[in-house]
C-alpha positions as CSV (number, residue, x, y, z in Angstrom):
1,M,151.7,148.3,5.6
2,I,151.5,149.4,9.4
3,L,152.5,146.3,10.8
4,N,155.1,145.7,8.3
5,L,156.3,149.2,9.3
6,F,156.2,149.1,12.7
7,D,157.3,145.2,13.2
8,Q,161.2,147.0,12.8
9,F,160.6,148.4,16.7
10,A,159.5,144.8,18.2
11,T,162.6,143.4,20.1
12,P,164.5,140.1,18.1
13,T,163.9,137.2,19.9
14,L,165.6,133.9,19.4
15,L,164.1,130.7,20.9
16,G,161.8,132.8,22.8
17,I,164.3,134.5,24.7
18,P,164.7,138.5,23.3
19,L,168.1,139.9,22.7
20,I,167.8,143.0,24.3
21,A,170.4,142.5,26.6
22,L,172.8,141.4,23.7
23,A,171.6,144.3,21.4
24,L,172.7,146.4,25.0
25,T,176.1,144.7,25.8
26,L,177.9,144.6,22.1
27,P,178.6,148.5,21.8
28,W,180.5,148.2,24.3
29,I,183.2,145.5,22.8
30,L,183.6,147.6,20.0
31,Y,185.9,150.7,21.8
32,P,189.5,149.6,22.1
33,S,190.4,149.5,26.1
34,P,193.0,151.5,27.2
35,S,196.1,150.6,26.6
36,I,199.7,151.1,29.4
37,R,201.9,151.4,25.9
38,W,203.4,155.3,26.3
39,L,202.3,155.9,22.8
40,N,198.4,154.7,21.8
41,N,197.3,153.9,18.2
42,R,195.3,156.8,16.6
43,T,191.6,155.3,17.5
44,L,192.9,155.1,20.6
45,T,194.4,158.7,20.9
46,L,190.9,160.1,18.7
47,Q,188.8,158.4,21.6
48,N,190.7,159.9,24.3
49,W,190.1,163.6,22.5
50,F,187.0,163.0,22.1
51,I,185.9,161.8,25.6
52,N,188.7,164.6,27.3
53,N,186.5,167.5,25.7
54,F,183.0,166.1,25.5
55,T,184.0,165.6,29.9
56,K,185.4,169.4,29.8
57,Q,182.3,170.7,28.2
58,L,180.0,169.5,30.0
59,M,181.4,169.6,33.7
60,T,182.2,173.8,32.9
61,P,179.1,175.3,34.4
62,L,178.8,172.3,36.8
63,N,180.9,173.5,40.2
64,I,183.3,171.0,41.9
65,N,180.5,168.8,43.2
66,G,179.0,167.8,40.2
67,H,182.2,166.9,38.4
68,K,181.2,163.7,40.7
69,W,178.9,162.7,37.7
70,A,181.3,163.1,34.8
71,T,182.1,159.5,34.5
72,I,178.4,158.4,34.4
73,L,177.7,161.2,32.3
74,T,179.8,160.8,29.6
75,S,179.3,156.7,29.9
76,L,175.7,157.8,28.7
77,M,177.0,159.9,26.3
78,I,178.9,157.3,24.4
79,F,176.5,154.6,25.2
80,L,173.5,156.6,23.6
81,I,175.3,157.7,20.2
82,T,176.6,154.1,19.8
83,L,173.1,152.2,20.2
84,N,171.8,155.1,17.8
85,L,174.1,154.9,14.8
86,L,173.9,151.4,15.4
87,G,170.9,151.5,14.7
88,L,170.8,152.7,11.1
89,L,172.7,150.0,10.1
90,P,170.7,147.8,7.8
91,Y,169.0,144.7,9.4
92,T,169.9,145.8,13.3
93,F,167.6,146.7,16.3
94,T,167.8,150.1,17.6
95,P,167.1,149.5,21.9
96,T,166.6,153.6,22.2
97,T,163.4,153.1,20.0
98,Q,161.7,151.4,23.0
99,L,160.1,154.0,25.3
100,S,160.2,151.9,28.5
101,L,164.4,151.9,28.2
102,N,164.6,155.4,27.5
103,M,162.5,155.9,30.4
104,G,164.8,153.7,32.6
105,F,167.8,156.0,31.8
106,A,165.6,159.3,32.5
107,I,163.6,158.5,35.9
108,P,166.8,156.9,37.9
109,L,169.0,159.4,37.1
110,W,166.9,162.3,37.5
111,L,165.3,161.4,40.9
112,A,169.2,161.5,41.6
113,T,169.7,164.8,40.8
114,V,166.7,165.7,42.4
115,I,167.2,164.2,45.6
116,I,171.0,165.4,45.7
117,G,169.3,169.0,45.5
118,F,166.5,168.4,48.6
119,R,169.4,166.8,50.5
120,N,172.0,168.7,50.1
121,Q,170.4,173.0,50.2
122,P,166.5,171.7,50.8
123,T,165.8,175.2,50.9
124,H,167.0,176.2,47.2
125,A,165.5,172.8,46.0
126,F,161.8,174.3,47.5
127,A,162.6,177.8,46.1
128,H,161.9,176.3,42.7
129,L,158.6,175.9,43.0
130,L,157.5,179.2,43.5
131,P,159.3,182.3,41.9
132,E,160.2,184.9,43.4
133,G,157.7,187.9,43.7
134,T,154.7,185.7,43.3
135,P,151.3,187.5,43.9
136,T,149.6,185.7,47.0
137,L,146.4,184.7,45.2
138,L,148.4,182.7,42.4
139,V,151.2,181.1,45.2
140,P,148.9,177.9,45.1
141,I,148.2,177.2,41.1
142,L,152.2,178.2,40.6
143,I,153.5,175.4,42.9
144,V,151.0,173.2,41.4
145,I,152.4,174.0,38.1
146,E,155.8,173.7,39.0
147,T,155.5,170.6,40.6
148,I,154.2,169.1,37.5
149,S,156.7,170.5,35.1
150,L,159.1,169.1,37.4
151,F,157.5,165.9,37.6
152,I,157.3,166.1,33.6
153,R,160.8,166.1,32.9
154,P,161.7,162.6,33.1
155,L,158.6,161.9,31.3
156,A,160.1,164.5,28.7
157,L,163.5,162.8,28.5
158,G,162.5,159.6,27.4
159,V,159.6,160.9,25.3
160,R,162.1,163.3,23.1
161,L,164.9,160.6,22.3
162,T,161.9,157.9,21.0
163,A,159.8,160.1,19.3
164,N,162.7,161.5,17.3
165,L,164.2,158.2,16.5
166,T,161.1,156.4,15.7
167,A,160.1,158.9,13.5
168,G,163.7,159.0,11.4
169,H,163.6,154.9,11.3
170,L,159.7,155.6,9.5
171,L,160.7,158.0,6.9
172,I,163.9,156.0,6.0
173,Q,161.9,153.2,5.8
174,L,158.8,154.5,3.9
175,I,161.2,156.3,0.9
176,A,162.9,153.2,0.7
177,T,160.1,151.5,0.0
178,A,159.6,153.7,-2.5
179,T,162.5,154.0,-4.5
180,F,161.9,150.1,-4.5
181,V,158.5,150.6,-5.9
182,L,158.9,152.9,-8.2
183,L,162.4,151.3,-9.7
184,P,160.7,149.5,-12.2
185,M,158.0,151.8,-13.5
186,M,159.3,155.0,-13.5
187,P,163.2,155.0,-13.0
188,T,163.9,159.3,-12.8
189,I,161.5,159.4,-9.7
190,S,163.0,156.3,-7.7
191,L,166.9,158.1,-8.3
192,L,165.3,161.3,-6.9
193,T,163.8,158.9,-4.0
194,A,167.1,157.9,-3.6
195,T,169.2,161.0,-3.0
196,L,166.3,162.1,-1.0
197,L,166.9,158.7,1.2
198,F,170.5,158.8,0.9
199,L,170.0,163.1,2.6
200,L,167.7,161.4,4.4
201,T,170.5,159.0,6.2
202,I,173.0,162.2,6.6
203,L,170.4,163.7,8.2
204,E,169.2,161.3,10.7
205,I,172.7,160.7,11.8
206,A,173.2,163.9,12.8
207,V,170.1,163.4,14.3
208,A,170.9,160.0,16.5
209,M,174.2,162.1,17.5
210,I,171.8,165.5,18.3
211,Q,169.5,163.5,20.8
212,A,172.3,162.0,22.6
213,Y,173.7,165.0,23.3
214,V,170.4,166.8,24.4
215,F,169.6,163.7,26.4
216,V,172.5,164.0,28.2
217,L,173.0,167.4,28.5
218,L,169.3,167.9,30.0
219,L,169.9,166.0,32.7
220,S,173.7,167.7,33.2
221,L,171.0,171.5,33.6
222,Y,169.0,169.3,36.0
223,L,172.0,168.3,38.1
224,Q,173.6,172.4,37.8
225,E,170.3,173.3,39.7
226,N,170.8,171.0,42.2
227,V,174.1,170.8,43.6
């Protein structure tokens, strides 16, 4: 039973070739390309409205130097939302349930924000490791604690996204299995569990979007500290 529950998180293969690259490439095909026409269709108009509003909200707290990251962060947000939502469809694979992939997103982007901070304003970057007014005896301890907290940030980004999506998928599978098992024996209870499954699916759709937003929002906050 345990193996069956976690089989959904195994990377699918075809003739021994992992298909995770296909799963990462396919979402971009779903979005319409910009048109050279004066008037766009409704889908493209809605897409442009969402991108413009999200970018404006994300870039407002940042100064002009941080606006260079607008394309990267907005693209990452759309990419993560698409992967998370497609993973809720039956018989699909969710790449963002893999910790290695999420850490591959989190570590380089976090490291880039840290490098920018130490290159542009090293004094301000080092000041984060030691709060102002710290007693002399606590200086070594606080420096160690702040350094550890700094290096934990990318781990927290990757683990948060992985854990939330994995837990949601497991809950959906458990409740769906219970619904089918109870259907011939207790139809009324099965109907209740099916209702719970429907509500949980709606919740997971919200979680999929929120977790993608939180991932990108935290990256923008780390960037805000260093620009």
